[in-house]
C-alpha positions in Angstrom: 0.0 0.0 0.0 1.1 3.6 -0.7 0.2 7.0 0.6 0.1 9.6 -2.2 0.3 13.1 -0.8 -0.6 15.8 -3.3 -0.3 19.5 -2.7 -2.5 21.4 -5.2 -3.6 25.0 -5.6 -7.1 25.7 -4.1 -8.5 26.4 -7.6 -7.9 22.7 -8.5 -8.9 21.2 -5.2 -12.6 20.8 -5.7 -12.3 19.3 -9.1 -9.6 16.9 -8.0 -11.6 15.8 -5.0 -14.6 15.0 -7.1 -12.5 13.0 -9.6 -10.8 11.0 -6.8 -14.2 10.2 -5.2 -15.6 9.2 -8.6 -12.7 6.7 -9.0 -13.6 5.2 -5.6 -10.3 6.1 -4.0 -9.8 6.7 -0.3 -9.0 10.4 0.1 -8.6 12.9 3.0 -8.5 16.6 2.1 -6.6 19.1 4.3 -6.4 22.9 4.0 -2.8 24.2 3.8 -0.9 27.3 2.9 2.1 27.6 0.6 5.3 29.1 2.0 6.4 31.1 -1.1 3.2 32.8 -2.2 1.4 32.4 1.1 -1.7 31.4 -0.8 -4.2 28.6 0.0 -3.4 25.1 -1.1 -5.3 21.9 -0.6 -3.3 18.8 0.5 -4.7 15.4 -0.4 -3.7 12.2 1.4 -4.7 9.3 -0.8 -4.5 5.7 0.3 -3.8 3.5 -2.8 -2.9 -0.1 -3.5 0.3 -0.6 -5.6 -1.8 -1.1 -8.7 -3.8 2.1 -8.2 -0.8 4.5 -8.0 -0.6 5.2 -11.7 -4.4 5.8 -11.8 -4.1 8.3 -9.0 -1.2 10.1 -10.7 -3.2 10.3 -14.0 -6.2 11.8 -12.2 -4.0 14.4 -10.5 -2.4 15.3 -13.8 -5.7 15.6 -15.5 -7.2 17.9 -12.9 -4.3 20.1 -11.7 -3.0 22.5 -14.3 -0.3 25.1 -14.0 -1.2 28.7 -14.7 0.6 32.0 -15.2 0.0 34.7 -12.6 1.5 38.1 -11.9 2.7 39.1 -8.4 4.2 42.3 -7.1 7.4 41.5 -5.1 7.6 42.8 -1.6 10.5 45.2 -0.8 12.4 45.2 2.5 12.6 48.4 4.6 16.4 48.5 4.2 16.2 48.5 0.4 13.3 51.0 0.2 14.1 53.8 -2.2 11.4 56.4 -2.8 11.8 56.3 -6.6 11.6 52.5 -6.7 8.2 51.0 -7.7 8.1 47.2 -7.8 6.9 45.9 -11.1 4.7 42.8 -11.3 6.6 39.6 -12.2 5.2 36.6 -14.0 5.3 33.3 -12.2 4.0 29.8 -12.7 1.4 28.5 -10.2 -0.8 25.5 -9.9 -0.1 22.0 -11.0 0.6 19.5 -8.2 3.5 18.5 -6.0 3.2 14.8 -5.3 4.9 12.5 -2.8 4.5 8.8 -2.8 5.3 7.1 0.5 5.2 3.3 1.3 2.8 2.3 4.1 4.2 -0.2 6.5 0.9 -0.7 8.3 -2.7 0.5 7.8 -5.4 0.3 10.5 -9.1 1.3 10.2 -11.0 1.2 13.5 
């Protein structure tokens, strides 16, 4: 058995959750926050048998797309110059970060 941990952008969370449930997979959904952009994420913990891992990865890939967004970088007080106006920068967000962990034991009470 494997534990698939998928961290996805909130925008993709609802759609992914529905797709996993439709596939009859065991899933727990947690609210989380990303460290870099400090935006909401959804973390999924998915219990899967060895033969289901590829199906889980395919469902995640189909439902979590990366997108381009613009952010305005924060400036520190030390580097604050009155004439400096931060310009928005383009970044890639979304998609999914996935970890697959072997499960030594599994209990359901």
